[in-house]
C-alpha positions in Angstrom: 45.9 -138.6 -33.0 47.0 -140.7 -30.1 45.7 -143.8 -31.8 47.7 -142.9 -35.0 50.9 -142.3 -32.9 50.5 -145.6 -31.1 50.1 -147.5 -34.4 53.1 -145.6 -35.9 55.3 -146.7 -32.9 54.1 -150.3 -33.3 54.9 -150.4 -37.0 58.3 -148.7 -36.4 59.1 -151.5 -33.9 58.0 -154.2 -36.4 60.1 -152.6 -39.2 63.2 -152.7 -36.9 62.5 -156.4 -36.2 62.2 -157.1 -39.9 65.5 -155.3 -40.6 67.2 -157.3 -37.9 65.8 -160.7 -39.0 66.8 -159.8 -42.6 70.4 -159.4 -41.3 70.5 -162.5 -39.0 68.8 -165.2 -41.1 71.3 -165.3 -44.0 74.2 -165.6 -41.5 72.5 -168.6 -40.0 72.4 -170.4 -43.3 75.3 -172.8 -44.2 77.9 -171.2 -46.5 77.7 -167.6 -47.8 77.0 -165.9 -51.1 80.7 -165.6 -52.0 81.2 -169.4 -51.6 78.1 -170.0 -53.8 79.5 -167.7 -56.5 82.9 -169.3 -56.4 81.2 -172.7 -56.8 79.1 -171.3 -59.6 82.2 -170.4 -61.7 83.7 -173.9 -61.2 87.2 -173.0 -60.4 87.5 -170.0 -62.8 88.1 -167.6 -59.9 91.3 -167.5 -57.8 91.0 -168.6 -54.2 92.3 -165.2 -53.1 89.1 -163.6 -54.6 87.0 -165.4 -52.0 87.9 -163.0 -49.1 87.4 -159.9 -51.3 84.0 -161.2 -52.4 82.9 -161.9 -48.8 83.8 -158.4 -47.9 81.8 -157.1 -50.9 78.8 -159.1 -49.8 79.1 -157.9 -46.2 80.5 -161.1 -44.7 83.7 -160.3 -42.8 85.5 -161.4 -39.7 84.2 -158.4 -37.7 81.9 -158.9 -34.8 78.2 -159.3 -35.5 77.5 -155.9 -33.9 80.0 -154.2 -36.2 78.5 -156.1 -39.2 75.0 -155.1 -38.1 75.9 -151.4 -37.8 77.6 -151.6 -41.2 74.5 -153.3 -42.6 72.2 -150.6 -41.3 74.4 -147.8 -42.6 74.5 -149.3 -46.1 70.7 -150.0 -45.9 69.8 -146.4 -45.0 72.0 -145.2 -47.8 70.1 -147.4 -50.3 72.9 -150.0 -50.7 71.3 -153.4 -50.6 74.5 -155.2 -51.8 75.5 -156.9 -55.0 73.4 -159.5 -56.8 74.9 -162.9 -57.6 72.4 -163.8 -60.3 73.0 -160.5 -62.1 76.5 -159.8 -60.9 77.9 -157.2 -60.7 74.6 -155.2 -60.7 73.5 -153.7 -57.4 70.4 -155.4 -55.8 68.5 -152.0 -55.8 69.0 -151.7 -59.6 67.8 -155.3 -60.2 64.7 -154.8 -58.0 64.0 -151.5 -59.7 63.8 -153.2 -63.1 61.1 -155.6 -62.0 59.2 -153.3 -59.7 57.4 -151.3 -62.4 56.2 -154.5 -64.1 54.9 -156.0 -60.9 53.1 -152.8 -59.9 51.5 -152.8 -63.4 50.0 -156.3 -63.4 49.6 -157.1 -59.7 48.7 -153.5 -58.7 46.2 -153.0 -61.5 44.7 -156.5 -60.9 44.3 -155.8 -57.2 42.6 -152.4 -57.7 40.2 -153.8 -60.4 39.3 -156.9 -58.3 38.8 -154.8 -55.1 36.7 -152.1 -56.7 34.6 -154.3 -58.9 34.2 -157.0 -56.3 33.2 -154.5 -53.6 30.6 -152.8 -55.8 29.1 -156.1 -56.9 28.9 -157.2 -53.2 27.1 -154.0 -52.3 24.6 -154.4 -55.1 24.1 -158.1 -54.5 23.4 -157.5 -50.8 21.1 -154.6 -51.4 19.1 -156.6 -54.0 19.3 -159.8 -51.9 17.6 -162.8 -53.6 17.8 -161.2 -57.1 19.5 -162.5 -60.2 22.9 -160.9 -59.4 22.8 -162.3 -55.9 21.8 -165.8 -57.0 23.9 -166.4 -60.0 27.2 -164.4 -59.7 28.5 -165.5 -56.3 28.5 -169.2 -57.1 30.1 -168.6 -60.5 32.9 -166.4 -59.1 33.4 -168.8 -56.2 33.8 -171.6 -58.7 36.4 -169.6 -60.6 38.2 -168.7 -57.4 38.5 -172.4 -56.5 41.0 -172.8 -59.4 44.6 -171.8 -58.8 45.2 -168.5 -60.5 48.2 -169.9 -62.4 45.9 -172.6 -63.9 43.5 -169.9 -65.1 46.6 -168.1 -66.5 47.6 -171.2 -68.5 44.0 -171.7 -69.7 43.7 -168.1 -70.9 47.2 -168.3 -72.5 46.3 -171.5 -74.4 42.9 -170.3 -75.5 43.3 -166.7 -76.4 47.1 -166.7 -77.0 47.9 -170.0 -78.7 44.6 -171.2 -80.2 42.9 -167.9 -81.2 46.1 -165.7 -81.4 44.2 -162.6 -80.1 46.8 -161.7 -77.4 50.6 -162.0 -77.1 51.9 -165.1 -75.2 54.9 -163.8 -73.3 56.9 -160.9 -71.9 55.8 -157.4 -71.1 56.2 -155.8 -74.5 57.3 -156.7 -78.1 61.0 -157.4 -78.5 61.5 -154.7 -81.2 60.2 -151.9 -79.0 62.3 -150.0 -76.5 60.8 -148.6 -73.3 59.6 -145.0 -74.1 56.6 -142.9 -73.3 55.3 -143.3 -76.9 51.7 -144.2 -77.6 52.9 -147.3 -79.5 54.9 -148.6 -76.5 52.2 -147.9 -73.9 49.6 -149.5 -76.0 51.8 -152.6 -76.6 52.4 -152.9 -72.8 48.7 -152.7 -72.1 48.0 -155.3 -74.8 50.6 -157.7 -73.2 49.1 -157.1 -69.7 45.5 -158.0 -70.5 45.8 -161.8 -70.1 47.9 -161.7 -66.8 45.6 -159.1 -65.3 42.5 -161.0 -66.3 43.7 -164.2 -64.8 44.4 -162.6 -61.5 41.1 -160.7 -61.4 39.0 -163.7 -62.2 40.7 -165.7 -59.4 40.3 -163.0 -56.7 37.1 -161.2 -57.7 34.8 -163.7 -55.9 36.6 -163.4 -52.6 36.1 -159.6 -52.5 32.5 -159.8 -53.6 31.5 -162.5 -51.1 33.3 -160.8 -48.3 31.5 -157.5 -49.0 28.1 -159.1 -49.6 28.2 -161.0 -46.3 29.1 -158.1 -44.1 26.7 -155.8 -46.0 23.8 -158.2 -45.4 24.6 -158.1 -41.6 24.7 -154.3 -41.7 21.4 -154.1 -43.5 19.7 -155.8 -40.5 21.0 -153.1 -38.0 18.6 -150.7 -36.3 20.3 -147.6 -37.7 19.5 -148.8 -41.3 15.9 -149.3 -40.4 15.8 -145.8 -38.8 17.3 -144.3 -42.0 14.7 -146.0 -44.1 11.9 -144.9 -41.7 13.1 -141.3 -42.0 12.5 -141.5 -45.8 16.1 -141.0 -46.8 17.1 -141.8 -50.4 17.7 -145.5 -51.0 21.0 -144.9 -52.7 22.2 -142.7 -49.8 21.2 -145.4 -47.3 23.0 -148.1 -49.4 26.3 -146.2 -49.9 26.6 -143.7 -47.0 25.2 -145.8 -44.2 25.4 -149.6 -45.0 28.3 -149.8 -47.4 30.5 -147.4 -45.5 30.4 -149.6 -42.4 30.5 -152.9 -44.2 33.5 -151.7 -46.1 35.9 -151.8 -43.1 36.9 -155.5 -43.3 37.5 -155.2 -47.1 39.6 -152.1 -46.6 41.7 -154.0 -44.1 42.1 -156.9 -46.5 43.0 -154.5 -49.3 45.8 -153.1 -47.1 47.3 -156.5 -46.6 47.0 -157.4 -50.3 48.4 -154.1 -51.3 51.6 -154.7 -49.3 52.1 -158.1 -50.9 51.7 -156.6 -54.4 55.4 -155.9 -54.4 56.1 -159.6 -54.1 54.6 -160.0 -57.5 52.1 -162.7 -58.7 54.8 -165.3 -58.8 53.4 -168.1 -60.9 51.4 -165.8 -63.2 54.7 -164.0 -64.0 56.4 -167.3 -64.7 53.5 -168.5 -67.0 53.7 -165.3 -69.1 57.5 -164.8 -68.7 56.7 -161.5 -67.2 59.8 -159.7 -65.8 58.4 -158.8 -62.4 59.4 -159.3 -58.8 58.1 -162.8 -58.6 60.2 -163.8 -61.6 63.3 -162.1 -60.0 62.6 -164.1 -56.8 62.7 -167.4 -58.6 66.0 -166.4 -60.3 67.4 -165.4 -56.9 66.4 -168.8 -55.3 67.8 -170.8 -58.3 71.2 -168.9 -58.1 71.4 -168.8 -54.3 71.4 -165.0 -54.6 71.0 -164.2 -50.8 71.4 -160.5 -51.3 68.6 -160.3 -53.9 66.3 -162.5 -51.8 67.0 -160.2 -48.8 66.2 -157.2 -50.8 62.9 -158.6 -52.1 61.8 -159.9 -48.7 62.7 -156.6 -47.0 60.7 -154.6 -49.6 57.7 -156.9 -49.2 57.8 -156.6 -45.4 58.2 -152.9 -45.4 55.4 -152.5 -48.0 53.0 -154.6 -45.9 53.8 -152.4 -42.8 53.4 -149.1 -44.7 50.2 -150.3 -46.3 48.7 -151.5 -43.0 49.6 -148.2 -41.4 47.8 -146.3 -44.2 44.8 -148.6 -43.8 44.7 -147.9 -40.0 44.6 -144.1 -40.9 41.8 -144.8 -43.4 39.8 -146.8 -40.9 40.3 -144.0 -38.4 38.6 -141.7 -40.9 35.8 -144.2 -41.9 34.9 -145.5 -38.5 34.1 -142.8 -35.9 34.3 -145.5 -33.1 38.1 -145.7 -33.5 38.2 -142.0 -32.7 
């Protein structure tokens, strides 16, 4: 319990530092969002509107301390400001529209790659020197050496353009409206197959090799030999003894990757014109949308901290030595 409270205090301090940096950094950049928006409209806005827009975006003549307190008050009330690229939509609404699609392709891809890669690593290490251990790791390492967006373009060209088996863009057909109908859910799943497959193929080898290498080291430990000498079932030795201890580095890596899921698979979303967080981030950078960039960066940072705290609790349960 003391360990968990210490970690909670550390992550709370890191979250405060992230919130503060998110406030300070945009104010250190030249110009401000209001000036960028006035320039974007090329003289169509009156000069008097500049001050009003600066106040709307949180840039006033008040002291930094007062601005910081106002920023925190708005933040804790869920107000992340107004988006320039999607003006006058609030940043929270814009992020919300892309979040579900990012969680769909990036989250599902991560879970599939982690579970499948970990299981393959366990089996490959347990049957060391066999066909699975000899053939699959080099093949997956070869695929992992390619950039995931290159695999995305290859799959898109082969299965979308040449063969026409899968749709080539967007998250669902244009004639369908988001509903909980079987038709819409099936169409969304059909559109997600190529993006998910490209990410899984690029990341599967890393999870498998990581698990296999740690598992091989664990199988040489004395407690594994003792479990075998006691005549325990081989499946129990593999899963309950060796795999449970070898899993800890992969679980930690999974926590880090889970936090970054909210950032989206940037280039994959661009290749497939998928309306996720990565696509929104590109639009924010192109339009100098500081508020939207702040919101996305803050969400990614807090997601990484929360995911790592949950992983610390999971490691606390998996590894008795931390207790």
